[in-house]
C-alpha positions in Angstrom: -52.2 -11.4 -13.0 -48.9 -10.1 -11.3 -47.0 -11.6 -8.4 -47.2 -9.8 -5.0 -43.9 -8.3 -4.5 -42.6 -9.9 -0.9 -41.6 -7.1 1.8 -37.9 -7.3 2.9 -38.9 -8.3 6.3 -40.4 -11.2 4.9 -37.3 -12.4 2.7 -35.3 -11.7 6.0 -37.5 -14.4 8.0 -37.5 -16.7 5.2 -33.7 -16.1 5.0 -33.3 -16.8 8.6 -35.7 -19.6 8.9 -33.8 -21.3 5.8 -30.4 -20.7 7.5 -32.0 -22.6 10.6 -33.4 -25.8 8.4 -29.8 -26.4 6.8 -27.7 -25.6 9.8 -30.0 -27.6 12.9 -32.7 -29.9 10.7 -31.1 -30.8 7.4 -28.8 -34.2 8.3 -28.9 -33.6 11.8 -27.8 -37.0 12.6 -25.3 -36.9 9.5 -21.8 -39.2 10.6 -19.5 -36.8 10.5 -16.5 -38.1 12.5 -14.0 -35.3 14.8 -10.5 -35.8 12.7 -7.8 -36.0 14.5 -5.3 -32.9 14.7 -2.6 -32.4 11.9 1.1 -33.6 12.7 2.4 -30.3 11.4 0.0 -28.4 13.6 1.8 -25.3 15.4 1.2 -27.2 18.4 1.7 -31.1 17.7 4.8 -30.4 15.2 6.8 -28.5 18.6 6.2 -31.8 20.7 9.3 -33.5 21.3 9.4 -37.3 20.2 7.6 -39.1 17.5 5.7 -41.5 19.6 4.1 -38.3 21.6 3.2 -36.2 18.6 1.5 -39.6 17.1 -1.0 -39.9 20.1 -1.2 -36.0 20.4 -3.2 -35.9 17.3 -6.0 -37.6 19.2 -6.0 -35.1 21.9 -9.4 -33.8 21.4 -11.1 -36.9 21.4 -9.5 -37.5 25.1 -10.4 -34.2 26.2 -14.2 -34.9 24.7 -14.3 -38.7 26.8 -12.5 -37.2 30.0 -15.4 -34.6 30.3 -18.1 -37.2 29.4 -16.7 -39.3 32.5 -16.6 -36.1 34.9 -20.2 -36.0 33.7 -21.4 -39.6 34.6 -19.3 -38.7 37.8 -20.7 -35.6 38.6 -24.5 -37.5 37.8 -23.8 -40.6 40.1 -22.5 -38.1 43.1 -26.1 -35.8 42.5 -28.6 -38.6 42.3 -30.4 -40.4 44.5 -28.5 -43.4 43.5 -31.5 -45.8 42.3 -31.4 -47.5 39.0 -33.7 -44.7 36.8 -31.0 -42.2 38.3 -28.0 -43.9 36.9 -29.9 -44.6 34.0 -30.5 -41.1 33.2 -27.1 -40.1 34.2 -26.2 -42.1 30.6 -27.8 -39.8 28.6 -26.0 -36.3 29.2 -23.1 -38.5 29.2 -24.1 -40.1 26.1 -24.8 -36.7 24.3 -20.9 -35.7 25.2 -19.6 -38.8 23.4 -22.0 -38.3 20.5 -20.3 -35.2 19.5 -17.1 -37.4 18.3 -19.3 -38.5 15.3 -22.6 -36.4 14.7 -22.2 -33.4 16.5 -25.4 -31.7 15.5 -27.6 -35.0 16.8 -25.7 -34.6 19.8 -27.3 -31.9 20.5 -30.7 -32.1 20.1 -30.5 -35.0 22.1 -29.1 -32.8 25.0 -31.5 -30.4 24.7 -34.7 -32.7 24.0 -33.5 -34.7 27.1 -33.0 -32.2 29.6 -36.3 -31.9 31.1 -36.4 -35.8 31.7 -32.6 -36.0 32.9 -33.9 -33.0 35.6 -36.9 -34.8 36.4 -36.4 -38.4 36.5 -33.1 -38.0 37.4 -33.6 -36.9 40.9 -32.6 -33.2 40.4 -35.2 -31.0 41.9 -32.8 -28.3 43.4 -31.3 -26.5 40.2 -33.7 -26.1 37.4 -34.2 -26.5 34.5 -30.8 -28.2 34.4 -29.5 -30.5 36.5 -25.9 -29.8 37.5 -24.6 -33.0 35.1 -26.8 -31.7 32.3 -25.8 -28.5 32.7 -22.2 -29.2 32.3 -23.0 -31.8 29.8 -25.4 -29.1 27.6 -22.5 -26.5 28.1 -20.0 -28.9 26.1 -21.7 -29.8 23.6 -22.9 -26.6 22.4 -19.1 -25.3 22.3 -17.9 -28.5 20.3 -20.6 -28.2 18.1 -20.2 -24.6 17.8 -16.6 -25.3 17.1 -17.4 -28.0 14.1 -20.0 -25.9 12.5 -20.4 -22.1 12.1 -21.3 -19.1 13.8 -24.7 -18.8 12.5 -25.4 -22.0 13.8 -24.0 -21.6 17.2 -26.4 -18.4 17.4 -29.5 -20.6 16.6 -28.9 -23.0 19.4 -28.1 -20.2 21.9 -31.6 -19.0 21.2 -33.5 -22.5 21.3 -31.8 -23.0 24.2 -32.5 -19.3 25.9 -36.5 -20.1 24.6 -36.4 -23.7 25.9 -35.2 -21.6 29.3 -38.0 -19.1 29.3 -40.6 -21.8 29.1 -38.9 -24.2 31.4 -39.2 -21.4 34.2 -42.2 -19.9 33.2 -44.4 -23.7 32.3 -42.7 -26.5 34.1 -41.3 -24.5 36.9 -42.8 -25.5 40.5 -40.9 -23.3 42.5 -37.5 -24.2 42.0 -34.3 -22.0 41.7 -33.1 -21.7 38.4 -29.9 -21.7 36.6 -31.1 -20.7 33.5 -29.2 -17.1 33.8 -26.0 -19.2 34.6 -26.6 -20.7 31.3 -27.2 -18.4 29.4 -24.9 -16.1 30.3 -21.6 -18.9 30.5 -23.0 -20.5 27.2 -23.0 -16.8 25.4 -19.6 -16.1 26.6 -18.4 -19.3 25.3 -20.3 -19.3 22.0 -18.8 -15.9 21.6 -15.8 -16.2 22.0 -15.7 -19.8 19.7 -17.6 -17.6 16.8 -14.7 -15.4 17.1 -12.3 -18.1 16.9 -13.8 -19.0 13.2 -14.5 -15.8 12.0 -10.8 -15.2 12.5 -9.7 -18.6 11.4 -12.2 -18.3 8.2 -10.6 -14.7 7.9 -7.3 -16.0 8.0 -8.0 -18.7 5.2 -9.4 -16.3 3.0 -6.5 -14.0 3.0 -4.1 -16.6 2.7 -5.7 -17.6 -0.1 -6.4 -14.4 -1.9 -2.4 -13.7 -1.4 -1.9 -17.1 -3.1 -4.0 -15.8 -6.1 -3.0 -12.4 -5.9 1.2 -13.5 -5.9 -0.3 -16.2 -9.2 -2.0 -13.3 -10.8 1.1 -10.9 -10.3 3.6 -13.3 -11.9 1.3 -14.3 -14.7 1.0 -10.3 -15.3 4.8 -10.0 -15.1 5.2 -13.0 -17.5 3.3 -11.1 -20.0 4.5 -7.7 -19.3 8.1 -9.4 -20.1 6.9 -11.4 -22.9 5.7 -7.7 -24.3 9.1 -6.4 -24.2 10.5 -9.0 -25.3 8.2 -9.1 -28.7 8.6 -5.0 -28.8 12.8 -5.8 -29.1 12.3 -8.7 -31.6 10.2 -6.2 -33.4 12.6 -3.9 -33.7 15.6 -6.0 -34.4 13.5 -8.2 -37.3 11.8 -5.2 -38.8 15.3 -3.2 -39.2 16.7 -6.5 -41.0 13.7 -7.0 -43.2 13.7 -3.0 -43.9 17.7 -3.9 -45.2 16.8 -6.6 -47.2 13.8 -4.8 -48.7 16.3 -1.7 -49.9 19.4 -4.3 -50.9 17.1 -5.9 -53.2 15.7 -3.0 -54.8 18.9 -1.4 -55.1 21.0 -4.9 -56.6 19.9 -4.3 -60.0 21.4 -0.9 -60.6 24.6 -2.5 -59.4 24.9 -4.8 -62.1 25.5 -3.1 -65.7 22.6 -4.8 -68.0 20.9 -7.2 -65.3 19.4 -10.6 -67.0 15.3 -9.8 -66.9 15.4 -13.0 -64.6 17.9 -11.2 -62.4 16.0 -8.2 -62.4 12.5 -10.5 -61.6 14.3 -12.5 -58.6 15.2 -9.2 -56.7 11.7 -7.7 -57.3 10.2 -10.8 -55.6 12.5 -10.5 -53.0 11.7 -6.7 -52.3 8.0 -8.0 -52.6 8.5 -10.9 -50.5 10.3 -8.8 -48.0 7.7 -5.8 -47.8 5.3 -8.5 -47.5 7.1 -10.1 -44.3 7.7 -6.9 -42.9 3.5 -5.9 -43.3 2.7 -8.7 -41.8 5.5 -8.5 -38.6 4.2 -5.5 -38.0 0.6 -6.1 -38.5 0.8 -9.1 -35.9 3.6 -7.8 -33.3 2.2 -4.0 -33.3 -1.0 -4.5 -30.9 1.4 -5.3 -28.2 2.9 -1.9 -28.4 1.4 0.4 -26.0 -0.1 3.3 -27.5 2.2 5.7 -25.9 5.3 3.7 -26.8 8.0 4.9 -28.6 10.8 2.9 -30.6 14.2 3.4 -29.6 16.1 6.0 -31.6 19.2 4.1 -30.3 19.9 0.9 -31.4 19.3 -2.0 -29.5 22.3 -2.8 -26.3 24.6 -6.1 -27.3 27.7 -7.6 -25.6 29.7 -5.1 -26.9 28.3 -2.5 -24.8 29.0 -4.4 -21.8 32.2 -2.0 -20.6 29.6 0.7 -20.4 26.9 -1.0 -18.4 29.9 -2.1 -15.8 31.2 1.0 -15.6 27.7 3.0 -14.6 27.0 -0.5 -12.5 30.5 0.4 -10.5 29.5 4.2 -10.1 26.5 2.9 -8.3 28.3 1.3 -5.9 28.8 -2.5 -7.1 32.2 -3.6 -7.9 32.6 -5.8 -10.8 35.0 -8.2 -13.0 34.5 -9.2 -16.2 35.9 -12.3 -17.8 35.3 -13.1 -21.3 36.4 -16.7 -22.8 36.7 -18.4 -25.9 36.6 -16.8 -29.8 34.3 -13.6 -29.2 32.0 -13.7 -32.6 29.0 -12.0 -33.7 25.9 -13.8 -33.1 22.7 -13.1 -33.8 21.1 -9.7 -32.6 18.4 -11.3 -30.8 20.9 -13.6 -28.3 23.1 -10.6 -27.9 20.3 -8.2 -26.5 18.6 -11.2 -24.6 22.4 -12.2 -23.2 22.5 -8.0 -22.4 19.3 -7.9 -20.5 19.9 -11.1 -18.7 23.6 -9.7 -17.5 21.9 -6.2 -16.7 18.8 -7.6 -14.6 21.4 -10.3 -12.3 23.3 -7.2 -11.9 20.7 -5.2 -10.7 19.0 -7.7 -8.5 22.8 -7.7 -6.6 22.6 -3.6 -6.6 19.2 -4.2 -4.9 19.4 -7.6 -3.1 22.9 -7.6 -2.2 24.5 -3.9 -0.6 28.1 -3.8 -0.1 28.6 -7.0 -2.1 30.9 -7.3 -5.4 30.2 -9.1 -8.5 31.3 -11.1 -11.7 30.2 -11.4 -14.8 31.7 -14.4 -17.0 30.7 -14.6 -20.7 31.8 -17.8 -22.3 31.8 -18.1 -26.3 31.8 -22.0 -26.7 30.8 -24.2 -29.6 27.3 -24.7 -29.6 26.6 -21.5 -28.2 26.7 -18.8 -25.4 27.6 -19.2 -21.6 26.6 -16.2 -18.8 27.2 -16.4 -15.5 27.0 -13.5 -13.1 27.7 -14.3 -9.1 27.6 -12.0 -6.3 29.0 -12.5 -3.3 27.1 -11.7 0.4 26.0 -8.5 1.0 27.8 -6.2 3.3 28.1 -3.3 5.6 25.1 -1.9 7.8 23.0 -1.0 4.4 19.4 -3.2 4.2 19.0 -5.2 1.1 15.9 -3.7 -0.5 12.7 -5.8 -1.0 11.5 -7.2 -4.3 9.2 -9.8 -5.6 12.0 -11.6 -7.6 10.2 -10.2 -11.1 13.8 -10.2 -12.2 14.2 -13.9 -12.2 11.0 -14.6 -14.0 12.0 -12.4 -17.0 15.1 -13.9 -17.5 13.8 -17.4 -17.6 11.6 -16.1 -20.4 14.0 -14.7 -22.6 16.5 -17.5 -22.1 13.1 -20.3 -22.5 12.5 -18.1 -25.8 15.7 -19.0 -27.1 15.8 -22.3 -26.1 18.2 -22.1 -23.5 18.8 -23.2 -20.1 19.0 -21.1 -16.8 19.8 -21.3 -12.7 19.4 -19.1 -10.5 20.1 -20.3 -6.8 21.5 -18.9 -3.7 25.7 -19.7 -3.2 27.4 -21.4 -0.1 28.5 -18.4 0.9 25.8 -16.6 1.3 25.5 -14.5 -2.3 23.7 -15.5 -5.6 24.5 -17.4 -9.3 22.5 -17.0 -12.4 23.5 -18.8 -15.2 22.1 -19.5 -18.4 23.7 -20.8 -21.6 21.8 -20.0 -25.0 22.5 -22.5 -28.0 23.5 -20.8 -31.2 23.9 -22.3 -34.8 27.5 -22.4 -36.0 28.2 -19.9 -38.5 30.9 -18.7 -40.6 32.2 -15.5 -38.5 35.0 -15.2 -38.2 36.1 -14.7 -34.6 36.9 -11.3 -33.4 38.8 -11.8 -30.1 40.7 -14.7 -29.5 41.2 -16.4 -26.2 40.2 -14.7 -22.6 39.9 -10.9 -21.7 39.9 -9.7 -18.3 38.7 -6.3 -17.2 
């Protein structure tokens, strides 16, 4: 026996009743105290004085208690003055006060007590709401709508409208009706509150989405930079491994009558180099794009800085280079990363500080290589080009890969400074250039 398919109208009605039960019936009298305002909110933080700001966070509570007091005064002014009228004046006053701790329960107290307050309170001129009941119920509607959701505001208004029609047609005895005034005023108020809630929710969603988008963008940039580094390292290491394999193969032919052990040793070196090269290409080759082509020219090194600075000067950035320490040959990966860091720092200066001047310092020290690129504040009427800061992320990734340290921060004069230190193990290479060079 197959289950009968339910109609869309039935599912819609079922969903609506489920929403009604969840909003107004489920834990209607749950304890939900009204939280104070945030001290760093847009209004409180602008107030002068610490004591005033501490007191201002309780402003919503004070406003609600003031409205409850006004309801009590209004009930005392419009009632007959007997004990029963005063007693039932406390009900709408209490309904407003209850919104501070049990908002949905306060609405049920207000709607269910309305006919008793109007009749037993001695108010027959206005029906079905007495003046204090009108103010109380309208206040409760607004407060509960602000503390729940727009769907709950709609349900409260429809139930209020249903009670108004029932009271006018069944319970009325010729009294003048204030139901149209209540329905119109509450509809406008609830619509305004719902629009504020929807806008606040949309702003929160947009802020959350922007945070997620920024995180994903940074992560994607990091992965792209790592992919670029892996490609460059693949080219560098593959080149050296290929040289090792070729030299190991040619070495026995350079020695007359080499021993068998020497030939076997060189053969083993070549086999291991070819195997390592094959494994390297298999592992790192997966990071290449399908249309990626290995560069024909050798990868740039620090010796190519003069060409880079010349191009930067032609683009409009006055640049000065200073080299300190004994210039020596460094591992190709270090040379390439150092070149890329300087290149990115100068590119950032071109984009974000038009009209400025830059200074590049390269320091060959005992334990490694120091880099410093600093530019002055932007000059002239040209506006800086916006950027997402991904260049800094790439530079940090390169320095981290080499176990180095890096800082990037604005200077006191309004410029920007990038410093990095890349550790390099000591080698027996002969220094090529002593002391200091400035250009």
